[in-house]
C-alpha positions as CSV (number, residue, x, y, z in Angstrom):
1,M,3.8,33.6,51.6
2,T,1.4,35.4,49.7
3,A,3.9,35.9,46.9
4,I,4.6,32.0,46.9
5,K,0.8,30.9,46.4
6,P,0.2,32.3,42.3
7,L,3.6,30.6,42.1
8,K,2.6,27.5,43.0
9,A,-0.2,27.5,41.2
10,L,1.3,28.2,37.8
11,L,3.4,25.3,38.4
12,Y,0.8,23.3,38.8
13,I,-1.1,24.2,36.0
14,I,1.7,23.5,34.0
15,V,2.4,20.0,35.1
16,I,-1.1,19.4,34.3
17,A,-1.1,20.8,30.9
18,G,2.3,18.9,30.3
19,T,0.6,15.4,31.1
20,A,-2.6,16.0,28.8
21,A,-0.7,17.2,26.0
22,C,1.9,14.1,25.6
23,S,3.3,13.5,22.1
24,H,4.9,10.1,21.2
25,V,7.0,9.2,18.5
26,V,7.1,6.1,17.7
27,P,9.8,4.3,15.3
28,V,9.1,1.0,14.4
29,T,12.2,-1.0,14.2
30,G,13.0,-5.0,14.7
31,S,14.3,-8.0,14.3
32,V,13.5,-9.3,10.1
33,P,13.3,-13.6,10.5
34,T,13.9,-15.7,7.4
35,P,10.7,-17.4,6.7
36,V,10.5,-21.4,6.4
37,V,9.1,-21.5,3.0
38,G,10.2,-23.2,0.0
39,A,10.7,-21.4,-3.0
40,I,8.1,-21.4,-5.6
41,P,9.8,-21.4,-8.9
42,V,9.0,-18.4,-10.3
43,A,9.8,-14.7,-11.1
44,V,7.9,-11.9,-9.9
45,G,8.2,-8.3,-9.9
46,I,7.5,-6.5,-6.5
47,Y,5.9,-3.1,-6.6
48,M,5.8,-1.5,-3.2
49,D,4.9,2.4,-3.4
50,D,6.2,5.5,-1.6
51,E,3.2,5.1,0.9
52,F,3.8,1.7,2.1
53,R,8.0,2.1,2.2
54,D,6.7,5.0,4.2
55,F,4.2,4.5,6.2
56,T,3.2,6.4,9.1
57,H,0.3,6.5,11.4
58,S,-0.4,10.0,13.2
59,E,-3.5,10.3,15.9
60,D,-4.6,12.3,18.4
61,R,-6.0,10.8,21.7
62,N,-7.7,11.4,24.7
63,L,-7.4,15.3,24.7
64,G,-3.7,15.7,23.0
65,D,-2.6,12.4,23.3
66,E,-0.6,12.3,20.2
67,W,0.6,9.1,18.6
68,V,3.1,9.1,15.8
69,I,4.0,5.5,14.5
70,S,6.4,5.1,11.4
71,S,6.3,1.3,10.3
72,G,7.4,2.2,6.7
73,Q,10.9,0.9,7.2
74,L,10.2,-2.3,8.7
75,N,7.1,-3.5,6.6
76,E,9.6,-2.8,3.7
77,E,12.4,-5.4,5.3
78,M,9.9,-7.6,5.9
79,F,8.3,-8.3,3.1
80,L,11.0,-7.9,0.8
81,N,12.8,-10.3,2.9
82,L,9.4,-12.6,2.7
83,F,8.9,-12.7,-1.0
84,E,13.1,-13.3,-1.6
85,T,12.5,-16.3,0.5
86,M,8.7,-17.2,-1.4
87,F,10.0,-16.8,-4.8
88,A,12.8,-18.0,-7.0
89,R,13.4,-14.9,-7.7
90,T,12.1,-11.2,-7.4
91,V,12.7,-7.9,-9.3
92,D,12.0,-4.7,-7.5
93,I,9.7,-2.8,-9.9
94,D,9.3,1.0,-10.3
95,T,5.7,1.5,-11.6
96,P,2.4,-0.3,-11.1
97,P,1.6,-3.1,-13.0
98,D,-0.3,-1.5,-16.7
99,R,-3.0,-3.1,-18.8
100,G,-0.7,-3.8,-22.2
101,V,2.6,-3.3,-21.0
102,S,4.0,-6.9,-20.8
103,R,7.1,-8.0,-18.7
104,S,8.0,-11.2,-20.4
105,D,11.2,-11.7,-17.8
106,L,8.8,-12.0,-15.5
107,D,5.8,-14.6,-14.7
108,A,4.0,-12.3,-12.2
109,L,3.5,-8.9,-10.6
110,L,2.7,-8.1,-6.9
111,Q,1.7,-5.6,-4.8
112,I,1.5,-4.8,-1.2
113,K,-0.6,-2.2,0.8
114,V,-1.4,-1.6,4.1
115,T,-5.3,-0.4,4.2
116,E,-5.2,0.0,8.0
117,Y,-3.4,0.3,11.5
118,G,-5.2,0.3,14.9
119,F,-3.9,0.0,18.3
120,L,-5.1,0.2,21.7
121,T,-3.3,1.5,24.8
122,P,-3.5,0.2,28.4
123,R,-5.3,2.9,29.3
124,E,-7.5,1.8,26.7
125,T,-8.0,-1.6,27.5
126,G,-7.7,-1.4,31.2
127,Q,-5.3,-3.9,30.7
128,R,-1.3,-3.7,31.2
129,F,-0.2,-4.3,27.6
130,F,-0.3,-2.4,24.1
131,A,-2.6,-4.2,21.3
132,V,-1.4,-4.0,17.4
133,S,-3.5,-5.0,14.0
134,F,-2.2,-4.2,10.6
135,K,-4.4,-5.0,7.6
136,Y,-2.9,-5.6,4.3
137,Q,-4.0,-5.7,0.8
138,I,-2.2,-8.2,-1.8
139,L,-2.4,-7.9,-5.6
140,M,-1.3,-10.2,-8.1
141,W,-1.2,-9.6,-12.0
142,Q,0.2,-11.4,-15.2
143,P,3.3,-10.1,-16.8
144,D,0.6,-7.9,-18.9
145,G,-1.3,-6.6,-16.1
146,T,-4.7,-8.9,-16.6
147,P,-5.3,-9.7,-13.0
148,I,-4.6,-13.0,-11.2
149,A,-5.9,-12.4,-7.4
150,S,-6.4,-10.0,-5.0
151,W,-6.7,-10.5,-1.1
152,R,-6.3,-9.2,2.4
153,V,-4.1,-10.1,5.3
154,V,-4.5,-9.4,9.2
155,G,-1.4,-9.1,11.4
156,Y,-1.8,-8.8,14.6
157,G,0.6,-7.9,17.7
158,K,0.7,-7.4,21.7
159,S,3.5,-5.9,23.5
160,A,3.4,-5.8,27.7
161,W,3.4,-2.3,29.3
162,T,5.8,-1.5,31.9
163,A,6.2,2.6,33.5
164,F,7.4,5.0,31.5
165,R,7.9,2.7,28.3
166,D,5.2,3.6,26.4
167,V,7.3,4.2,23.5
168,E,8.5,0.8,23.5
169,G,5.4,-1.2,24.2
170,L,3.5,0.1,21.0
171,R,7.3,-0.3,18.9
172,E,7.0,-4.3,20.2
173,A,3.5,-4.6,19.6
174,T,3.8,-2.9,15.9
175,A,6.6,-5.0,14.9
176,T,5.2,-8.1,16.3
177,A,2.0,-7.3,13.9
178,I,4.3,-7.0,11.3
179,R,5.8,-10.1,11.3
180,D,2.1,-12.0,12.1
181,G,1.0,-10.5,8.8
182,A,4.0,-11.6,6.8
183,A,3.7,-15.2,8.4
184,A,-0.1,-15.2,7.5
185,V,1.0,-14.2,4.0
186,A,3.4,-17.3,3.7
187,L,0.8,-19.4,4.8
188,G,-2.1,-18.6,3.0
189,F,-0.5,-17.7,-0.6
190,E,-1.2,-21.0,-2.4
191,R,-4.6,-21.3,-0.3
192,V,-5.8,-17.5,-2.4
193,P,-8.4,-19.4,-5.2
194,G,-7.0,-16.8,-8.0
195,V,-3.3,-17.8,-7.0
196,A,-4.1,-21.5,-7.4
197,A,-5.2,-21.4,-10.3
198,W,-1.8,-19.4,-11.5
199,L,0.0,-21.7,-10.1
200,E,-1.7,-24.8,-11.2
201,S,-1.4,-23.2,-14.7
202,K,2.6,-23.3,-13.9
203,G,2.1,-26.7,-13.5
204,I,2.8,-25.6,-9.8
205,G,1.2,-28.0,-7.2
206,V,0.0,-27.0,-3.8
207,D,0.6,-28.6,-0.1
208,D,-2.4,-30.1,1.8
209,P,-5.2,-27.5,1.3
210,A,-6.8,-28.5,5.2
211,D,-4.1,-28.0,6.5
212,A,-2.8,-24.6,4.8
213,Q,-6.0,-23.6,5.6
214,T,-6.4,-24.3,9.1
215,S,-2.7,-22.5,9.6
216,A,-3.8,-19.2,7.8
217,S,-7.1,-18.4,9.1
218,L,-5.5,-17.7,11.9
219,S,-4.3,-14.6,10.3
220,T,-6.1,-13.8,7.2
221,E,-9.4,-12.7,6.7
222,G,-10.5,-14.0,3.6
223,S,-9.7,-13.3,-0.5
224,E,-11.7,-10.8,-2.7
């Protein structure tokens, strides 16, 4: 009996250590719905840098509870699909806009960035769900690099938690937040002051301001 007790104690320590230091790798995947928006009759160059395309958030919580959330692929797919729907023509561009270097074949240049990703687990909320938020910044320029507008939007997502489904729960909440961010961009685009002025200069009208602003305000932080 005396020989078994130390072994039991060692096994107990190993189990406790294993639960205290847990690693969660969350590759974010999901569906990419086609937005129901009319195409604006312009050609826009889309720039997504490697940081956006490969966006990964790593964080240690609760004494070694490590989370690694990779959402770059779904972000890229979601927003490329959105912009291809929003504009009559889109072109992928490899370098950021440069003042004085004009793209005469395009009406504007656009970049989207992730500025912040945050999440809460059921352990932190005391509720049986994961909650996620994405903050994005969108920048637009004239073809010669002259700024048109810069503004931010926020996407929110929530997913129910069930036992042994931590990865799936956070993946679903993150995918929902990405879709919500894309919807916020689509709903609020024409209401950004700089964008509205640019559209007017192109002879393009905008939708009713009250309806569009009400919808956009559900997910947008406002323009800069």
